[in-house]
C-alpha positions in Angstrom: -40.6 29.6 48.0 -37.6 31.1 46.1 -35.0 29.0 44.5 -32.5 30.2 47.0 -34.7 29.1 49.8 -35.4 25.7 48.2 -31.7 25.0 47.6 -29.8 27.1 50.1 -26.5 25.3 49.4 -26.7 25.1 45.6 -23.7 27.3 45.0 -21.4 25.2 47.3 -22.7 21.9 45.9 -22.4 23.1 42.3 -18.8 24.1 42.8 -18.0 20.9 44.7 -19.6 18.7 42.0 -17.2 20.1 39.4 -14.2 19.3 41.5 -15.5 15.7 42.1 -16.1 15.3 38.4 -12.5 16.2 37.7 -11.3 13.8 40.3 -13.7 11.0 39.3 -13.0 11.2 35.5 -9.4 9.7 35.6 -10.4 7.2 38.2 -13.3 5.9 36.2 -11.2 5.5 33.1 -8.1 4.2 34.9 -9.9 1.6 37.0 -11.6 0.3 33.8 -8.4 0.0 31.9 -6.7 -1.7 34.8 -9.6 -4.1 35.1 -9.2 -5.2 31.5 -12.6 -3.8 30.3 -13.4 -0.8 28.0 -12.9 2.6 29.6 -16.5 3.5 28.9 -17.7 0.9 31.4 -15.9 2.7 34.2 -17.7 5.9 33.2 -21.0 4.2 33.2 -20.4 3.0 36.8 -19.4 6.6 37.7 -22.6 7.9 36.2 -24.7 5.4 38.0 -22.9 6.1 41.2 -23.9 9.8 40.9 -27.4 9.6 39.6 -28.7 6.4 41.3 -26.7 5.9 44.5 -26.0 9.6 44.9 -29.8 10.4 45.1 -30.5 7.8 47.8 -30.2 8.1 51.5 -27.3 6.8 53.6 -24.2 9.0 53.5 -25.0 12.5 52.2 -21.5 13.4 51.1 -20.0 10.1 50.1 -19.4 9.6 46.4 -19.5 6.2 44.6 -18.0 4.8 41.5 -15.6 2.2 40.2 -12.9 1.5 42.8 -9.3 0.4 42.6 -9.9 -2.1 45.4 -11.8 -4.4 43.1 -9.5 -4.1 40.1 -7.8 -7.4 40.6 -11.0 -9.3 41.3 -12.7 -7.8 38.2 -9.7 -8.6 36.0 -9.6 -12.2 37.2 -13.4 -12.6 36.8 -13.3 -11.3 33.2 -10.4 -13.6 32.3 -12.2 -16.6 33.9 -15.8 -16.1 33.0 -15.8 -13.6 30.2 -17.0 -10.0 29.9 -20.7 -10.8 29.5 -20.7 -12.7 32.8 -19.4 -9.5 34.6 -22.9 -8.0 34.5 -24.4 -11.2 36.1 -21.8 -11.1 38.9 -22.3 -7.4 39.6 -26.1 -7.7 39.5 -26.1 -10.6 41.9 -23.8 -8.7 44.2 -26.1 -5.7 44.2 -29.1 -7.8 45.1 -27.2 -9.4 48.0 -26.2 -5.9 49.2 -29.9 -4.8 49.2 -30.8 -7.9 51.2 -28.0 -7.2 53.7 -29.1 -3.6 54.1 -32.7 -4.7 54.6 -31.5 -7.1 57.4 -29.7 -4.2 59.1 -26.3 -5.8 58.8 -24.6 -2.5 57.8 -24.7 -1.2 61.4 -21.9 -3.7 62.4 -19.4 -1.7 60.3 -19.5 1.2 62.8 -17.2 -0.5 65.2 -14.0 0.7 63.4 -10.9 1.9 65.2 -9.9 5.5 64.4 -6.3 4.3 63.8 -7.6 1.8 61.2 -9.6 4.5 59.4 -6.7 6.9 59.3 -4.4 4.1 58.2 -6.8 3.4 55.4 -6.7 7.0 54.3 -2.9 7.0 54.5 -2.6 3.8 52.5 -5.0 4.9 49.8 -3.2 8.2 49.6 0.2 6.6 49.1 -1.1 4.2 46.4 -2.9 7.1 44.7 0.2 9.3 44.7 2.5 6.5 43.4 0.1 5.4 40.7 -0.5 9.0 39.5 3.2 9.8 39.3 3.4 7.4 36.4 0.4 9.1 34.7 2.0 12.4 35.3 5.1 11.2 33.4 3.0 9.7 30.6 4.0 6.1 31.6 2.0 3.0 32.5 1.9 2.2 36.2 2.8 -1.3 37.5 -0.1 -3.4 38.9 0.9 -3.7 42.5 1.4 -1.0 45.1 4.9 -2.3 46.0 5.9 -2.2 42.3 4.6 1.3 42.0 6.6 2.5 45.0 9.9 0.8 44.0 9.6 1.8 40.4 9.4 5.6 41.1 13.2 6.2 41.1 13.6 4.5 37.8 10.6 6.4 36.5 12.0 9.8 37.4 15.5 8.9 36.1 14.0 7.8 32.7 11.9 11.0 32.5 15.0 13.2 32.6 16.0 11.8 29.2 12.6 12.1 27.5 11.3 15.5 26.3 7.7 14.1 26.2 8.0 12.9 29.8 9.4 16.2 31.0 6.6 18.1 29.3 4.1 15.9 30.9 5.7 16.2 34.4 5.8 20.0 34.0 2.0 20.1 33.4 1.4 17.9 36.4 3.7 19.9 38.7 2.2 23.2 37.6 -1.2 21.9 38.3 -0.3 20.8 41.8 1.4 24.2 42.5 -1.7 26.1 41.3 -4.0 24.0 43.4 -1.9 24.4 46.5 -1.5 28.1 46.2 -5.1 28.7 45.0 -6.2 29.4 48.6 -4.0 32.5 48.7 -5.8 34.1 45.7 -8.2 37.0 46.2 -11.7 36.0 47.4 -13.3 36.7 44.0 -10.8 34.5 42.2 -11.3 31.7 44.7 -15.0 31.6 43.8 -13.8 29.2 41.0 -12.7 25.8 42.4 -8.9 25.5 42.4 -8.9 22.1 40.7 -11.2 23.4 37.9 -9.0 26.5 37.4 -5.9 24.4 37.3 -7.2 21.9 34.7 -8.6 24.7 32.6 -5.3 26.6 32.6 -3.4 23.4 31.9 -5.7 22.6 28.9 -5.2 26.1 27.5 -1.4 25.9 27.9 -1.2 22.5 26.4 -3.2 23.7 23.3 -1.3 26.9 23.0 2.1 25.3 23.0 1.1 22.0 21.4 2.7 20.0 24.2 3.2 16.3 23.6 1.0 15.0 26.4 -1.7 12.4 26.6 -5.4 13.5 26.8 -8.6 11.9 27.8 -10.1 9.7 25.0 -13.7 8.3 25.3 -15.9 7.1 22.5 -19.1 5.2 22.1 -20.5 5.4 25.6 -23.9 3.9 24.6 -22.3 1.2 22.5 -20.4 0.1 25.6 -23.6 -0.9 27.4 -23.7 -4.7 27.5 -26.9 -6.1 29.0 -26.0 -9.6 30.2 -27.8 -12.3 28.1 -30.0 -14.8 29.9 -27.6 -17.6 29.0 -25.0 -16.1 31.4 -27.3 -16.5 34.4 -26.8 -20.2 34.3 -23.4 -19.7 35.7 -24.9 -18.9 39.0 -25.3 -22.6 39.5 -21.6 -23.1 39.7 -19.6 -22.8 42.9 -16.8 -20.8 41.3 -19.1 -18.0 40.1 -21.0 -18.0 43.3 -17.7 -17.6 45.2 -16.8 -14.6 43.0 -20.2 -13.1 43.7 -19.6 -13.5 47.5 -16.2 -11.9 47.2 -17.5 -9.0 45.2 -20.3 -8.5 47.7 -18.2 -8.6 50.9 -15.4 -6.5 49.6 -17.6 -3.8 47.9 -19.7 -3.6 51.1 -16.7 -3.4 53.4 -14.9 -0.8 51.3 -18.1 1.4 51.1 -18.8 1.3 54.8 -15.2 1.7 55.8 -15.1 4.7 53.6 -18.3 6.0 55.2 -16.7 5.9 58.6 -13.7 7.8 57.2 -15.9 10.4 55.5 -17.8 11.0 58.7 -14.6 12.0 60.3 -14.0 14.7 57.6 -17.2 16.8 58.2 -19.6 17.8 61.0 -22.8 17.1 59.0 -25.3 14.3 59.4 -23.7 10.9 60.2 -24.0 7.9 57.9 -26.9 5.6 58.2 -25.1 2.4 57.5 -28.0 0.1 56.6 -29.5 2.7 54.1 -26.0 3.3 52.7 -25.6 -0.4 52.1 -28.9 -0.5 50.3 -27.9 2.5 48.2 -24.8 0.7 47.2 -26.8 -2.4 46.4 -29.2 -0.4 44.2 -26.3 1.1 42.3 -24.6 -2.2 41.7 -27.9 -3.7 40.6 -28.2 -1.1 37.9 -24.5 -1.4 37.0 -25.0 -5.2 36.6 -28.0 -4.7 34.3 -25.9 -2.4 32.1 -22.9 -4.7 32.2 -20.6 -2.2 33.9 -18.0 -2.4 36.6 -19.0 -3.0 40.2 -19.4 0.1 42.4 -18.1 1.1 45.8 -17.9 4.3 47.7 -14.6 5.9 46.9 -12.8 7.8 49.6 -10.7 9.9 47.2 -13.8 11.4 45.5 -15.7 11.6 48.8 -12.9 13.5 50.6 -12.6 15.8 47.6 -16.3 16.4 47.8 -16.1 17.3 51.5 -13.0 19.5 51.1 -14.6 21.3 48.1 -17.4 22.6 50.4 -20.2 20.2 49.5 -23.2 20.5 51.9 -25.8 18.0 50.5 -26.1 15.0 48.3 -26.8 17.4 45.3 -23.1 17.6 44.7 -22.7 13.9 44.0 -25.8 13.7 41.9 -24.5 16.7 39.8 -21.1 15.1 39.4 -22.9 12.1 37.8 -24.7 14.6 35.5 -21.3 16.1 34.4 -19.9 12.7 33.7 -22.9 11.8 31.6 -23.0 15.1 29.6 -19.3 15.3 28.8 -18.8 11.6 28.1 -22.0 11.1 26.1 -22.6 14.5 24.4 -19.2 16.2 24.3 -16.5 13.5 24.0 -14.4 16.0 21.9 -14.3 18.4 24.9 -12.9 15.6 27.1 -10.2 14.9 24.5 -8.8 18.4 25.1 -8.1 17.7 28.9 -4.4 16.7 29.5 -4.1 13.6 31.6 -1.1 14.9 33.6 -3.2 17.8 34.8 -5.8 15.3 36.1 -2.9 13.3 37.6 -1.8 16.4 39.4 -5.3 16.8 40.9 -5.2 13.3 42.2 -1.7 13.5 43.6 -2.8 16.6 45.6 -5.9 14.7 46.8 -3.8 11.7 47.8 -1.4 13.9 49.8 -4.3 15.4 51.8 -5.3 11.9 52.8 -2.1 11.2 54.7 -2.5 12.2 58.3 1.1 13.3 59.1 0.4 15.6 62.0 -2.1 13.3 63.7 0.4 10.5 63.3 3.1 12.5 65.1 0.8 13.3 68.0 -0.5 9.7 68.1 3.1 8.4 68.4 3.8 10.6 71.4 0.7 9.6 73.3 -0.4 6.2 72.0 2.3 4.3 70.2 0.3 1.2 69.9 -2.4 3.0 68.0 0.2 4.7 65.8 1.7 1.3 65.0 -1.8 0.1 63.9 -2.1 3.1 61.6 1.3 2.5 60.0 0.8 -1.2 59.6 -2.6 -0.7 58.1 -1.2 1.8 55.6 1.7 -0.4 54.7 -0.6 -3.5 54.2 -2.8 -1.5 51.9 0.2 -0.4 49.8 1.8 -3.9 49.6 -1.4 -6.0 49.3 -4.7 -4.3 48.7 -7.2 -2.1 50.5 -9.5 -4.8 51.8 -6.8 -7.1 53.3 -5.0 -4.1 54.6 -8.1 -2.9 56.5 -8.6 -6.4 57.8 -5.0 -6.5 59.1 -5.6 -3.2 60.9 -8.8 -4.5 62.4 -7.1 -7.7 63.6 -4.4 -5.6 65.3 -7.0 -3.4 66.9 -8.8 -6.4 68.3 -5.6 -7.9 69.6 -4.6 -4.6 71.2 -8.0 -4.2 72.8 -7.8 -7.7 74.2 -4.3 -7.1 75.5 -5.3 -3.8 77.2 -8.4 -5.4 78.6 -6.3 -8.1 80.2 -4.3 -5.7 82.3 -3.6 -7.1 85.8 -1.7 -5.9 88.8 -0.1 -7.7 91.7 0.5 -5.8 94.9 2.5 -7.4 97.7 2.6 -6.3 101.3 5.3 -7.9 103.4 3.9 -7.8 107.0 5.8 -8.3 110.3 3.6 -11.3 111.4 5.4 -13.4 108.9 2.4 -13.4 106.6 2.8 -12.2 103.0 -0.3 -10.5 101.8 -0.8 -10.1 98.0 -3.6 -8.7 96.0 -4.5 -9.2 92.3 -6.6 -6.6 90.6 -7.8 -6.0 87.0 -8.5 -8.7 84.4 -6.7 -12.0 84.8 -6.7 -13.7 81.4 -4.4 -16.2 79.7 -2.8 -13.3 77.8 -1.2 -12.1 81.1 -0.7 -15.5 82.7 3.1 -15.6 82.4 3.3 -12.3 84.2 1.0 -13.4 87.0 2.9 -16.7 87.5 6.3 -15.0 87.5 5.1 -12.6 90.2 3.6 -15.3 92.4 6.5 -17.6 92.1 8.9 -14.8 93.1 7.1 -14.7 96.5 9.0 -16.3 99.5 8.4 -20.0 99.5 9.1 -20.5 103.2 6.3 -18.1 104.4 2.5 -18.3 104.4 0.7 -16.3 101.7 -2.7 -14.6 101.7 -3.8 -13.9 98.1 -6.7 -11.5 97.8 -8.6 -11.9 94.5 -11.5 -9.6 95.2 -10.0 -6.9 93.0 -10.3 -9.0 89.9 -13.0 -8.0 87.4 -12.6 -11.2 85.4 -10.8 -14.5 86.0 -10.8 -16.9 83.1 -10.5 -20.7 83.3 -6.8 -20.8 82.4 -5.8 -18.4 85.2 -8.1 -20.1 87.7 -6.4 -23.4 87.0 -2.9 -21.9 87.1 -3.7 -20.2 90.5 -4.9 -23.5 91.9 -1.7 -25.3 90.7 0.5 -22.6 92.1 -1.3 -22.8 95.5 -0.7 -26.5 95.6 3.0 -26.1 94.8 3.5 -23.4 97.4 1.7 -25.4 100.1 3.7 -28.6 99.2 6.9 -26.9 100.6 5.6 -27.3 104.1 4.3 -23.8 104.7 0.7 -23.0 105.6 -1.9 -23.4 102.8 -2.3 -20.3 100.6 -5.3 -18.3 101.8 -7.5 -17.2 98.9 -10.2 -14.7 99.7 -12.3 -15.3 96.6 -14.9 -18.1 97.1 -15.0 -19.4 93.5 -11.3 -20.4 93.6 -10.5 -23.7 95.4 -7.6 -23.5 97.8 -5.1 -26.2 98.2 -4.9 -28.3 101.3 -1.7 -28.7 103.3 
């Protein structure tokens, strides 16, 4: 078999892997720095995410690495237990994920509302854009999403009085413009990924004009590996460290499988096998724990970049791990030439593509409740964090589903024989009890009532009790007893 036959999508996957590499590089370094650990540990996690998790079954196009959603937890864990204990925590979390996957618990994450998924994408996109605007200006981003957003006007105002900040912003803006317009280039030119071309040109311009902008700096990748000593495993006997392990496991698993649901919406290829994907994440975190690196999750930003760059198989994510390894370990000087504002521009563009503006407008016109869930989910992710934001969206989806499922209708027929006939249909639950009682109590109190309950699909205990009490009160006024046509409801005696 020819090489083309054996790897029919190698060209697309190769090009996509370069794009993902460019997107993953600043994320790996940025998440590590924000977590209070050496930048190299973020790169190690990215490499493991490509070579180990990327080669396993589960989600063919989802890309894994260090994620911003765990930044606060990692920072607090390192401050509380020390950097050597981080490997123990990540290793234990990986083993728990493997066990959860083996028990087929990953399937339960498939029940995710579309509005929550799109809200997650929008929230991540907004946080990503806000954070990378600071990197584009050569400034340090605040820790929280709210501070990132509120600090943008001051950031831009301050940049106008700084030559270095203006030069950095110019590189970032030029990179974004080139990426956006790259699709209009001739077909032969478009054979090169737009992100790769933009970063390459930005690097050349920065070198040619000696612009005062920051560049990627990575040294001592192998020296950063910290295999956790056996003495640190004794901490697993303490409740505080076990609680941290549980938090890492649940959040990393939830973020990865929520991301898988989002990635499945971006392509028409094979769907995610959730249990296998959970085991793939567990294997990656187990290796990261052994190496003393950051915890791993699937990252929607890299994954969406992978899909949009034309990836067809898991070869793209494996190759992106190869590029991280080669450039970080063998050619650190080459990485030092890449300007950080150019990488920030790539990420700002990627974040903008995650915000579903057109679907939100259409959703608002047809299903405003779903649109509200999308917006609230996005805002919660920006103001709190990804995991709690998604939980907020899920809670709202469940509440909305319960409200919709409790729809009930009362039809009244005022007949000539002095008998008022009423019919309840739908689902009579405590959520709609005030509406039901208001409608029944508005019926004439001096006339007999026949209430037909055969149209109810569900009648909960609260509604049943309330109907019985209303029938007693109506009959107490001296009229005939309320006639109820459903046998499981007790009618009141005159």
